[in-house]
C-alpha positions as CSV (number, residue, x, y, z in Angstrom):
1,M,31.8,86.5,115.6
2,P,30.1,84.3,113.1
3,P,32.4,82.4,110.5
4,S,32.3,84.9,107.2
5,L,32.4,81.6,105.2
6,P,30.7,77.6,106.0
7,A,33.2,74.8,105.8
8,L,34.2,73.8,102.6
9,K,35.9,70.9,102.5
10,T,37.0,67.9,99.5
11,D,39.7,65.2,100.5
12,D,43.2,66.1,101.1
13,G,43.9,63.4,98.2
14,V,41.7,64.7,95.7
15,R,43.2,66.2,92.3
16,G,42.2,69.4,90.5
17,A,40.9,68.6,87.2
18,S,43.6,69.5,84.6
19,R,42.3,72.2,82.0
20,P,44.1,71.7,78.7
21,P,45.7,75.3,77.5
22,A,42.6,77.0,75.4
23,G,42.7,80.2,72.8
24,G,41.5,83.6,73.9
25,P,41.7,84.6,77.0
26,G,42.5,81.7,79.0
27,G,45.6,80.6,76.5
28,R,49.4,81.5,76.5
29,A,49.5,85.3,74.8
30,P,52.1,85.9,72.2
31,W,53.6,89.3,73.7
32,L,53.8,87.0,76.5
33,L,56.4,85.1,75.3
34,A,57.8,88.1,74.1
35,L,58.2,88.9,77.1
36,V,60.7,85.6,78.1
37,A,62.7,87.0,75.1
38,L,62.9,90.4,76.9
39,L,63.6,89.4,80.7
40,I,67.0,87.1,78.8
41,A,68.4,90.0,76.8
42,P,71.3,92.3,78.3
43,A,69.9,95.9,78.9
44,P,71.1,98.9,77.8
45,T,71.8,100.6,81.6
46,R,71.1,99.4,84.7
47,A,68.2,102.0,85.6
48,A,66.8,99.4,88.4
49,D,67.4,102.0,91.2
50,E,65.8,105.3,89.1
51,V,62.5,104.7,89.1
52,P,60.9,103.5,91.7
53,G,57.8,100.4,91.9
54,T,54.0,101.3,92.2
55,G,51.4,99.7,93.8
56,S,49.1,97.0,93.2
57,N,45.4,96.4,93.3
58,Y,46.2,93.5,96.7
59,G,48.3,95.7,98.2
60,G,52.3,95.3,97.8
61,V,54.5,96.6,95.2
62,G,53.4,95.6,91.7
63,L,51.6,95.6,88.4
64,L,47.6,95.6,88.7
65,E,46.6,92.7,90.0
66,M,49.9,90.2,89.1
67,R,53.1,91.2,91.4
68,N,56.2,91.8,89.8
69,A,60.3,91.8,91.5
70,R,60.1,95.3,92.5
71,F,59.9,96.2,96.2
72,R,59.1,99.4,97.8
73,P,62.7,101.5,99.9
74,D,63.3,99.8,103.2
75,G,60.8,99.7,106.0
76,V,58.1,102.2,103.7
77,L,54.7,101.6,105.5
78,E,51.9,101.4,102.5
79,A,47.7,102.0,103.5
80,G,44.9,101.4,100.7
81,T,41.8,101.0,98.9
82,A,40.9,98.9,95.7
83,L,37.8,99.4,94.6
84,R,35.3,97.6,91.8
85,H,32.3,96.0,91.5
86,Q,31.7,93.2,93.5
87,R,35.1,93.7,95.5
88,R,36.7,96.1,97.4
89,F,40.4,95.2,98.2
90,H,42.1,97.2,102.0
91,F,45.7,96.7,102.4
92,L,48.4,97.7,104.5
93,S,51.7,96.7,103.1
94,F,55.1,97.2,105.3
95,Q,58.9,96.7,103.8
96,A,59.7,94.8,106.7
97,L,63.0,94.3,105.8
98,P,65.2,95.4,102.2
99,W,64.4,91.9,100.3
100,L,60.7,90.9,102.7
101,E,57.6,92.7,101.6
102,T,54.5,91.9,104.0
103,T,50.9,93.2,103.2
104,F,47.8,92.1,105.0
105,R,44.5,92.6,103.4
106,L,41.1,92.7,104.0
107,T,38.5,91.8,100.9
108,E,34.9,92.8,100.9
109,R,33.7,90.3,98.4
110,L,31.5,88.6,96.9
111,D,29.3,86.3,99.2
112,G,30.8,82.4,97.2
113,T,28.1,80.3,98.8
114,T,25.4,82.2,97.9
115,G,26.5,83.4,94.8
116,A,25.2,86.9,96.6
117,G,25.6,89.6,98.6
118,M,29.3,90.3,100.8
119,T,30.9,89.2,103.2
120,N,34.3,89.7,104.0
121,D,38.0,88.0,103.8
122,R,41.2,88.3,105.6
123,A,44.8,87.6,104.2
124,F,48.8,87.5,104.6
125,D,50.9,88.1,101.6
126,V,55.0,87.8,101.9
127,K,57.3,88.2,98.5
128,V,61.0,87.5,99.0
129,R,63.7,89.2,96.9
130,L,65.8,86.1,95.7
131,W,68.2,88.9,94.1
132,E,69.0,92.3,92.4
133,E,68.5,93.2,89.1
134,T,71.7,93.3,87.1
135,D,72.6,94.7,83.7
136,W,72.5,90.9,82.4
137,R,69.9,89.6,84.9
138,P,66.7,90.2,86.1
139,A,65.3,90.5,89.8
140,L,64.2,87.8,90.8
141,A,61.1,87.6,94.0
142,V,59.0,84.6,95.3
143,G,55.9,84.7,96.7
144,L,52.8,83.3,99.0
145,Q,49.3,85.4,98.6
146,D,46.9,84.7,101.4
147,F,49.3,82.3,102.4
148,I,47.3,82.6,106.7
149,G,43.3,82.3,105.7
150,T,40.6,80.5,104.2
151,G,42.3,80.1,100.8
152,L,40.2,82.2,99.0
153,Y,43.3,84.3,97.0
154,S,45.7,81.4,98.2
155,G,48.5,81.1,95.5
156,E,52.6,81.3,95.2
157,Y,54.3,82.6,92.5
158,V,57.9,83.0,90.9
159,V,58.1,86.5,89.3
160,A,61.2,88.0,87.0
161,S,61.3,91.9,86.3
162,K,63.7,93.9,83.7
163,R,64.0,97.5,83.2
164,F,65.1,98.8,79.9
165,G,64.7,102.5,80.3
166,P,61.5,103.7,80.5
167,L,60.0,100.1,80.2
168,D,59.6,97.6,83.1
169,A,59.1,94.4,81.9
170,T,58.0,91.4,84.3
171,V,57.5,87.7,83.8
172,G,56.1,85.1,86.3
173,L,55.0,81.7,86.8
174,G,51.5,81.5,89.7
175,W,50.4,78.4,91.3
176,G,46.9,78.1,93.1
177,R,44.9,81.0,92.5
178,L,47.1,82.7,90.7
179,G,47.3,79.2,88.1
180,T,43.5,79.0,87.8
181,A,44.1,79.8,84.2
182,A,46.2,76.4,83.6
183,D,48.3,77.3,80.7
184,G,50.0,74.1,81.3
185,Q,50.4,71.6,83.9
186,N,53.1,72.0,86.9
187,P,56.6,71.9,86.4
188,L,57.4,71.0,89.6
189,A,55.5,67.8,89.0
190,A,58.5,66.3,87.0
191,L,60.1,66.5,90.7
192,S,57.8,64.8,93.2
193,P,53.9,63.2,92.1
194,R,53.0,65.0,95.2
195,F,53.0,68.8,93.7
196,E,50.1,66.9,90.9
197,A,47.3,67.4,93.9
198,R,47.0,70.2,95.7
199,P,44.8,70.0,99.0
200,R,41.4,72.3,99.1
201,D,40.4,72.6,102.6
202,V,38.4,75.8,103.4
203,D,37.4,75.6,107.0
204,Q,37.1,78.7,109.6
205,G,41.1,80.1,107.8
206,G,43.8,81.7,109.7
207,S,46.0,78.2,109.4
208,I,49.1,78.2,107.5
209,N,48.7,75.6,105.0
210,T,52.6,75.1,104.0
211,F,51.7,71.3,102.6
212,Q,50.1,72.5,99.8
213,F,52.5,75.7,98.5
214,F,53.2,75.3,95.0
215,R,50.8,72.5,94.4
216,G,48.4,71.3,92.3
217,A,48.1,70.1,88.3
218,N,48.4,73.3,86.9
219,A,50.2,76.4,86.8
220,A,49.9,79.4,84.6
221,L,52.1,82.1,82.6
222,F,51.4,85.7,83.9
223,G,52.9,88.6,82.7
224,G,52.8,92.5,82.2
225,L,54.5,95.8,81.0
226,E,54.7,99.1,83.1
227,Y,56.0,102.4,81.3
228,S,57.1,105.5,82.8
229,L,55.6,107.9,80.4
230,P,57.0,111.2,80.3
231,P,55.6,114.7,81.8
232,V,52.2,115.3,80.2
233,W,50.5,119.0,79.8
234,S,47.1,119.8,82.0
235,P,46.4,122.7,82.6
236,W,47.2,122.6,85.9
237,G,51.0,122.3,84.9
238,E,53.0,119.3,83.9
239,V,51.8,115.7,85.5
240,D,55.2,113.7,86.5
241,G,54.9,110.2,87.9
242,L,52.4,109.0,84.9
243,R,52.6,105.1,84.3
244,A,50.6,103.0,82.2
245,K,50.6,99.4,82.5
246,V,49.2,95.9,81.1
247,E,49.2,92.9,82.0
248,L,48.2,89.2,81.7
249,S,46.9,87.5,84.6
250,G,46.9,84.0,86.0
251,D,44.3,84.2,88.0
252,A,41.0,83.7,85.4
253,L,38.7,84.1,88.4
254,R,36.1,87.4,88.5
255,D,35.3,86.0,91.7
256,E,34.3,83.5,93.8
257,R,30.9,81.7,92.5
258,G,30.8,78.3,92.4
259,G,32.9,77.5,95.0
260,W,36.8,78.1,94.7
261,P,39.0,76.5,95.9
262,A,36.5,73.6,97.0
263,R,35.7,73.0,93.7
264,S,37.8,73.4,90.5
265,T,35.1,72.7,87.3
266,G,32.4,74.4,86.4
267,L,32.8,77.6,87.9
268,R,30.9,79.8,87.4
269,G,33.1,83.3,88.0
270,E,35.0,83.0,84.9
271,A,36.6,86.4,84.0
272,A,36.0,87.7,80.8
273,S,39.1,88.3,79.5
274,R,42.7,87.9,81.6
275,V,44.4,90.8,79.9
276,N,43.9,94.2,82.3
277,Y,45.5,97.5,81.6
278,G,45.1,100.9,83.9
279,L,47.2,104.4,84.6
280,Q,48.3,104.9,87.4
281,W,50.1,108.2,88.9
282,S,52.6,108.4,91.9
283,N,54.5,110.4,93.6
284,G,56.7,110.7,96.7
285,W,54.0,109.8,99.1
286,L,50.9,108.4,97.3
287,D,50.1,106.3,94.3
288,A,46.2,106.7,92.3
289,G,44.7,104.9,89.8
290,V,42.3,103.7,87.3
291,Q,42.4,100.3,85.4
292,F,39.8,98.3,83.2
293,V,40.4,94.5,85.1
294,H,39.1,91.1,84.2
295,G,37.3,92.0,80.9
296,T,33.9,93.4,82.5
297,D,35.2,96.1,85.7
298,L,36.4,99.6,86.1
299,L,38.4,99.6,89.0
300,L,40.1,102.8,91.2
301,R,42.8,102.5,93.7
302,L,44.3,105.0,96.2
303,S,47.3,104.8,98.3
304,A,49.3,106.7,101.2
305,R,53.1,105.6,102.3
306,L,55.6,106.9,105.1
307,D,58.7,106.3,105.3
308,P,59.3,105.9,109.3
309,D,62.7,106.9,109.1
310,R,62.0,110.3,106.8
311,V,58.9,111.2,108.7
312,P,58.2,115.2,107.3
313,K,59.6,117.3,110.0
314,V,57.1,119.3,111.8
315,E,58.3,122.9,112.8
316,R,58.7,123.1,116.3
317,P,60.6,126.1,118.8
318,P,64.1,125.6,119.2
319,P,65.1,123.7,122.5
320,P,66.4,126.8,125.2
321,A,70.0,128.0,125.1
322,M,72.7,126.4,126.7
323,G,74.0,129.9,128.5
324,A,77.5,130.4,130.0
325,R,78.3,128.6,133.5
326,P,78.0,131.4,135.9
327,E,80.9,133.3,137.4
328,A,79.2,132.6,140.9
329,P,77.7,130.2,142.6
330,A,73.8,131.0,143.6
331,A,73.3,131.4,147.5
332,D,71.6,128.1,147.2
333,P,71.8,126.5,144.1
334,E,70.3,123.4,144.9
335,A,67.0,125.5,145.4
336,A,67.5,127.0,142.5
337,V,68.1,124.2,140.4
338,A,65.0,122.8,141.8
339,A,63.0,125.6,140.6
340,A,64.2,125.6,136.7
341,L,63.3,122.1,136.9
342,R,59.7,122.1,137.6
343,A,59.6,125.1,135.5
344,I,60.0,122.9,132.4
345,G,58.1,120.3,133.7
346,F,60.0,117.9,135.9
347,R,59.5,117.1,139.1
348,P,62.3,117.2,141.2
349,V,63.1,114.3,143.7
350,R,66.4,114.9,145.5
351,I,69.3,117.2,144.0
352,R,72.4,117.2,145.6
353,I,75.4,119.2,145.1
354,E,78.9,118.2,146.3
355,G,82.0,119.6,144.6
356,Q,82.8,118.6,141.2
357,V,79.9,116.7,141.1
358,A,75.6,117.5,141.3
359,R,73.3,114.4,142.1
360,I,70.1,115.5,140.0
361,A,66.9,113.0,140.8
362,V,64.1,113.7,138.2
363,A,60.6,112.3,137.8
364,G,57.5,113.2,135.0
365,G,58.4,115.8,132.4
366,R,57.5,115.4,129.5
367,Q,60.2,113.7,126.7
368,R,60.4,110.1,125.6
369,T,63.8,109.9,125.3
370,L,66.5,109.1,128.2
371,A,68.8,111.6,125.8
372,R,66.2,114.5,125.3
373,A,65.4,114.5,129.4
374,A,68.8,114.7,130.5
375,G,69.9,117.1,127.3
376,R,66.3,119.5,128.7
377,M,67.4,118.8,132.5
378,L,71.1,120.1,132.2
379,R,70.0,123.2,129.9
380,A,67.6,124.4,132.3
381,A,70.2,124.0,135.8
382,Q,73.5,125.3,134.4
383,P,73.1,129.1,135.4
384,H,72.5,127.9,138.6
385,L,75.5,125.0,138.7
386,P,78.2,126.3,140.3
387,P,80.5,127.0,138.2
388,G,83.3,124.3,139.7
389,V,80.7,121.1,138.6
390,E,82.2,119.5,136.5
391,R,79.9,115.7,136.3
392,I,75.7,115.4,136.9
393,V,75.1,112.5,137.9
394,F,71.1,112.1,136.1
395,S,68.3,110.0,137.7
396,W,65.7,109.5,135.5
397,R,62.2,107.7,137.3
398,Q,59.2,107.3,135.7
399,A,55.9,105.8,137.3
400,G,57.8,106.1,141.0
401,V,60.7,104.4,140.1
402,E,64.6,105.1,138.6
403,V,64.5,103.8,135.2
404,A,67.5,104.9,134.3
405,R,71.3,106.2,135.7
406,L,73.2,108.6,133.5
407,T,76.3,110.3,134.1
408,L,76.9,113.5,132.1
409,P,80.1,115.5,131.7
410,R,79.1,119.2,132.0
411,S,81.6,120.2,129.5
412,A,80.2,117.8,126.8
413,M,77.7,119.2,126.3
414,E,78.7,123.0,126.6
415,A,80.7,122.3,123.4
416,A,77.7,120.5,121.5
417,A,75.8,123.4,122.3
418,R,78.7,126.1,121.4
419,G,79.1,123.8,118.0
420,D,82.3,122.4,119.0
421,G,81.3,119.1,119.5
422,S,78.1,117.0,118.3
423,A,75.2,115.0,120.3
424,E,77.2,111.6,119.1
425,E,80.2,113.3,121.0
426,V,78.5,114.0,124.3
427,F,76.9,110.5,124.2
428,Y,80.6,108.5,123.7
429,A,81.7,110.7,126.5
430,S,77.8,109.4,128.6
431,R,77.9,106.9,130.9
432,L,75.0,104.7,131.7
433,E,74.9,103.1,134.5
434,A,72.1,100.5,136.7
435,A,69.0,101.8,138.3
436,G,68.2,101.4,141.2
437,A,71.8,100.1,142.3
438,D,72.3,102.5,145.9
439,D,70.4,104.7,147.8
440,F,70.3,107.8,145.7
441,G,68.4,105.4,143.5
442,L,65.8,103.6,145.5
443,I,65.0,107.0,147.2
444,D,61.2,108.4,147.9
445,G,60.3,109.9,144.3
446,G,57.7,112.1,146.2
447,R,54.1,113.1,145.7
448,G,52.7,114.9,142.5
449,F,50.2,114.4,140.3
450,S,49.2,114.4,136.8
451,W,46.1,114.0,134.4
452,G,45.5,114.0,130.8
453,L,42.5,114.1,128.1
454,E,43.1,111.6,124.6
455,P,41.1,109.9,121.9
456,R,40.7,106.4,121.7
457,F,39.7,103.7,119.0
458,S,38.7,100.7,119.2
459,T,38.3,98.3,116.1
460,L,36.9,95.1,115.6
461,F,37.1,92.6,112.7
462,G,35.8,89.6,111.9
463,D,32.0,90.5,111.3
464,P,30.9,89.0,108.1
465,S,28.1,92.3,108.2
466,R,30.8,94.9,108.0
467,T,34.3,94.9,107.3
468,L,34.5,97.4,110.1
469,R,33.1,97.6,113.1
470,W,34.6,100.1,115.4
471,Q,34.4,103.4,118.1
472,A,35.7,107.0,119.0
473,Q,36.0,107.9,122.7
474,A,37.1,110.2,124.6
475,V,38.8,109.8,127.7
476,V,40.2,111.7,130.4
477,G,42.9,110.3,132.7
478,A,44.2,111.2,136.1
479,R,47.3,110.0,137.7
480,A,48.4,110.5,141.8
481,E,52.3,109.7,143.4
482,F,51.9,109.4,146.7
483,G,55.7,108.4,147.8
484,H,57.8,105.0,147.5
485,G,56.2,103.9,144.7
486,L,52.5,104.1,145.6
487,A,50.2,105.5,143.2
488,V,46.8,105.8,142.3
489,A,45.6,106.0,138.8
490,G,42.3,105.7,137.1
491,S,39.9,106.9,134.1
492,L,36.8,108.0,132.2
493,S,35.6,107.3,128.8
494,Q,32.3,108.8,126.8
495,A,31.7,107.2,123.4
496,L,31.6,109.4,120.8
497,A,31.1,107.7,117.0
498,G,31.6,104.3,115.6
499,N,28.9,101.1,114.9
500,L,31.4,99.0,117.2
501,G,27.9,98.4,119.4
502,N,25.5,97.1,116.6
503,A,28.0,93.7,115.5
504,P,26.3,90.6,116.3
505,A,26.3,88.6,119.6
506,S,29.9,85.9,119.5
507,D,29.5,82.6,119.0
508,S,32.0,81.6,120.8
509,R,33.1,78.4,122.4
510,L,35.2,79.9,124.9
511,P,34.6,81.9,128.0
512,G,33.7,85.2,126.7
513,V,36.9,87.1,127.1
514,R,37.6,89.3,124.6
515,S,34.6,88.4,122.1
516,E,32.3,90.4,123.7
517,A,33.6,93.5,122.6
518,A,30.3,94.6,121.2
519,R,28.6,94.3,124.3
520,Y,31.3,96.0,126.1
521,A,30.8,98.7,123.7
522,R,27.1,99.1,123.5
523,E,26.5,99.1,127.4
524,G,29.7,101.1,128.1
525,E,28.7,104.2,126.0
526,T,29.8,106.0,129.6
527,A,32.2,103.8,131.3
528,M,35.0,103.8,133.9
529,P,37.9,102.0,131.9
530,A,40.2,101.9,134.5
531,L,40.6,103.0,138.2
532,Y,43.6,101.1,140.8
533,G,46.3,100.9,143.1
534,E,49.4,100.3,142.3
535,R,53.0,100.3,143.4
536,I,56.1,100.3,141.0
537,W,59.8,100.1,143.0
538,G,63.3,98.8,142.3
539,L,64.0,94.6,144.2
540,G,68.0,96.0,143.3
541,P,70.2,97.3,140.5
542,D,67.7,96.9,137.3
543,V,65.2,94.8,139.0
544,F,61.7,95.8,139.2
545,A,58.6,95.3,140.8
546,R,55.3,96.4,139.9
547,V,51.9,95.0,142.1
548,T,48.1,96.3,140.5
549,G,44.6,96.1,142.2
550,G,41.4,97.3,141.4
551,Y,39.4,97.7,138.2
552,L,42.6,96.8,136.0
553,E,40.9,97.5,132.3
554,P,37.7,97.8,130.4
555,M,37.0,93.8,131.1
556,F,39.0,92.8,133.8
557,A,39.7,93.6,137.7
558,G,41.7,92.0,140.3
559,V,45.2,91.6,141.2
560,S,48.2,91.7,138.9
561,A,51.8,91.4,139.9
562,E,55.3,91.7,137.9
563,V,58.7,91.5,138.5
564,L,61.5,92.2,135.6
565,W,65.2,91.8,135.5
566,R,66.0,94.3,132.9
567,P,70.2,94.5,132.5
568,H,70.5,98.0,131.6
569,G,73.5,97.1,129.0
570,R,72.3,93.5,127.8
571,A,70.3,92.8,124.9
572,W,68.0,91.2,126.9
573,G,65.0,90.8,129.5
574,V,63.1,88.6,131.7
575,G,60.1,89.2,133.4
576,V,57.2,86.8,135.2
577,D,53.6,88.3,136.0
578,V,50.2,86.4,137.7
579,A,46.8,87.4,138.1
580,Q,43.7,87.0,139.7
581,V,41.1,88.5,138.3
582,A,37.3,88.2,137.8
583,Q,35.0,89.5,134.3
584,R,33.6,92.7,134.5
585,D,30.4,94.3,133.9
586,Y,29.2,94.9,130.7
587,D,28.6,98.8,131.5
588,Q,32.7,98.8,132.8
589,R,31.8,100.2,136.6
590,F,31.7,98.7,139.4
591,G,29.8,95.1,138.9
592,L,31.8,92.3,138.6
593,Q,30.5,88.4,136.8
594,G,30.9,85.0,138.1
595,Y,33.7,84.2,135.6
596,N,37.5,84.5,137.6
597,V,40.7,82.8,135.7
598,T,44.3,82.6,137.1
599,T,46.9,83.9,134.6
600,G,50.5,84.8,134.0
601,H,53.1,84.7,131.7
602,V,56.8,84.1,132.0
603,S,58.4,86.7,129.4
604,V,62.0,86.9,127.1
605,Y,62.6,90.1,125.3
606,G,66.1,90.4,123.2
607,D,66.9,93.0,120.9
608,L,67.7,91.0,118.0
609,P,71.4,92.3,115.7
610,W,69.4,93.4,112.1
611,F,67.7,96.2,111.1
612,G,66.2,97.6,114.3
613,M,64.6,94.7,115.5
614,Y,63.4,93.4,118.9
615,G,62.1,90.0,119.8
616,V,59.4,89.1,122.5
617,A,58.5,85.9,123.6
618,R,55.9,85.0,126.6
619,A,54.5,81.2,127.8
620,G,51.9,80.6,130.2
621,R,47.9,80.9,131.2
622,Y,45.4,83.4,128.8
623,L,42.0,84.4,129.7
624,A,40.3,81.9,128.6
625,G,42.1,79.6,130.5
626,D,43.8,77.8,127.7
627,W,47.9,77.4,128.0
628,G,49.9,79.0,124.7
629,A,52.8,80.9,123.6
630,T,53.1,84.0,122.0
631,V,55.9,85.3,119.9
632,E,56.1,89.1,118.9
633,V,58.6,90.6,116.5
634,G,59.3,94.2,115.9
635,R,61.3,97.0,113.9
636,R,62.1,100.2,116.0
637,F,62.4,103.4,113.3
638,R,64.7,106.1,114.2
639,S,61.9,108.6,114.6
640,G,60.8,106.3,117.0
641,I,57.8,104.6,115.2
642,E,57.2,100.9,115.6
643,V,56.4,98.3,113.2
644,G,55.7,94.3,114.0
645,G,53.3,91.6,114.4
646,F,52.5,88.5,116.9
647,A,51.2,85.2,116.6
648,T,49.8,83.4,119.5
649,L,49.1,78.9,119.4
650,T,47.5,77.9,122.4
651,D,46.5,74.5,123.4
652,V,42.7,75.6,121.9
653,P,41.9,73.6,118.6
654,F,41.1,75.9,115.7
655,K,37.6,74.4,115.3
656,T,37.5,75.3,119.2
657,F,39.0,78.8,118.2
658,G,36.9,79.9,115.9
659,E,36.9,81.4,112.7
660,G,41.2,82.6,112.6
661,S,42.0,79.6,114.4
662,F,44.4,81.3,116.2
663,D,45.5,85.2,117.3
664,R,47.7,87.1,115.4
665,G,47.8,90.5,114.8
666,I,50.4,93.6,113.5
667,Y,50.6,97.0,115.2
668,V,51.8,100.5,114.4
669,R,53.4,102.3,117.8
670,V,53.6,106.4,116.4
671,P,55.0,108.7,118.9
672,L,53.1,112.0,119.4
673,D,56.0,114.2,119.6
674,L,56.7,113.6,116.5
675,F,53.9,116.0,115.5
676,G,55.7,118.9,117.7
677,I,53.9,117.9,120.6
678,E,56.5,117.4,123.4
679,T,54.5,114.6,125.2
680,R,55.5,110.5,125.9
681,T,52.4,109.8,124.9
682,V,53.2,106.7,121.8
683,A,49.5,106.0,119.8
684,P,49.1,102.2,119.0
685,L,47.3,100.9,116.3
686,T,46.8,96.8,116.7
687,I,44.6,95.1,114.1
688,R,43.6,91.7,114.2
689,G,42.2,89.4,111.5
690,V,40.2,88.7,113.5
691,T,38.9,89.7,117.7
692,R,37.9,85.7,119.1
693,D,39.3,84.7,123.2
694,G,41.9,82.0,122.7
695,G,45.5,83.1,123.3
696,A,43.6,86.7,125.2
697,R,46.4,88.4,127.3
698,L,45.5,90.8,130.2
699,G,46.3,94.1,129.5
700,V,47.3,96.4,132.4
701,D,48.5,99.5,132.3
702,N,52.7,100.5,133.5
703,P,54.3,96.7,132.6
704,L,57.2,97.8,133.5
705,W,58.7,96.7,130.0
706,E,57.5,98.8,128.5
707,V,57.9,101.3,131.6
708,T,61.7,101.1,131.8
709,R,62.8,99.8,128.1
710,E,63.9,103.5,127.3
711,G,66.7,103.5,130.3
712,R,68.7,100.6,128.6
713,A,71.9,101.0,126.5
714,R,69.6,100.2,123.0
715,G,67.5,102.9,123.4
716,F,69.5,105.4,124.7
717,E,72.0,105.3,121.4
718,E,69.3,105.2,119.1
719,G,67.6,108.0,121.0
720,F,71.1,110.0,121.8
721,G,70.1,113.3,119.2
722,G,67.8,114.5,121.7
723,F,70.4,115.9,123.4
724,M,70.4,118.3,121.2
725,R,66.6,118.8,120.9
């Protein structure tokens, strides 16, 4: 896509012009000095945890435009929008860790180059808690605003907040955009002269300009008050959760006319007032507010929140009763167990009952986690197993390969079902073993057929004429398995709505491996996203292999091969994949274009020891022929929801890559079984700041890590509650 803003540059050594403090909206406010005194004074009681923070216009917790030192509860996701004349902010915030707030923001704004018309700007923010509030000290945080981007909103701040009953007081010091009010000289200049100059390089955006943090000739004070109002009467009952807010902003600009940040003087977009005020209402999941900002503009704000660890529960039927052991064995217990498993959606692969041990291998099923699949299997088999069977060896197979081997004590599950035990006791009494470690794990999976119909959404950022390009499709897919891990799968799609196909042509200087998404959408309204043959099998204990050939994804066809070593009880895995592919025609049918490439990566997967986090590091060759590496860090919650981010740097120079400078994004993955549907499907949402060609990876169905990850010890531990569901 064409860049949203032409390059505006000054020499790195140019110093921003000093602006002495002035009266009126640009000077120090006496009430802000009083705030400093309030923050130094001891609080009569500590109420920091009694009143939750509220959202700011830029996303994240704050006052109005300025941030404070408050944070959401750990893990909370918040999405919303703030609308005013000539600027609209759309944001997604994630409380990534108890002390780390992250925000992705998409801004529709006045075109600062022409002073007329609208364009868009993307930014990432972080805020870090330095310490929490006590009776005698305020909470303290430091933050970076728009630290990856064009620099139009780039700024840094240190902020303190202290609560006095219903009143929350905040004071801070801002640099960059947050220091344009220029209340005084940069205090860090006393440490080193280099802090006096703030290089201003507005280029393609996306690069991390660490050299400019906390730099500039000037800094500005900011602060404000947030007051929790008592319940207010209304004809519909009392309204609780209202907050009154007033702030003195450190940002003296109403809009970008005049060329900030390439220029710091003669700006025509200055605000009429630095004082902003508003009223905001908040409950357990929603924030809504109305404000008056910059002395001229009315602003409306709305956002919704979700705590992934406290997802609202959907009413669902109780799991089948466990039942008692039969008094006498069935005439053919193996056949009876097989029939019972088919009735609940499993495909029996092999059942052997010998003495006190029953070996049961199943494929398919609608359960997402190992524990839930094992619990359903045992409930179905219980009435048909001989009374003398004490141990069940459960072989769980997905996509034609054994991904987990679990030995279950029958008596522990029976005790939990009676209320004399628990899912946790079943977990500790069970034993997880290596997948594919013996002949039973490597047996032929047999034949099977499955199909499904689902919606699919595609998005595209980076088109200056539209904030978001999108397309909604209906996709029907089917998979036929023929045994020995062999399968044929494919899908058909029909575009239903959207404007993705109307995006302008790409200006990419690299092979158009992803930037031609609009043309694929336009010419492929009725399309064949995939049609391929595949084999997935086990090479040995916890070692898996995959070979896939055909039309692998909407844009590429060819052959892909992968090997993964994933020790079930370890916190890591290692994989290698390689593919030879050709670019498909834009109509996504059977034709191919002339572009061919060999691509592949070495990947390392690892569990991190904090907060359910994990990481993935990849290195290799990407679809545009570039070489580099990708780092991904994510967090998985007890509900199964995952939130994470990724970044890719390759040997493509930032200027050649184009707008965005390098590939990065965030993702949210939501298991659909949270909505009461018994399914293994996970709905992914990936948000890239801009879609370009550098750092693009091939997308194939059934990558081995995703196929096998629920069979690992960590997946089993995280989902052990599923035994009783």
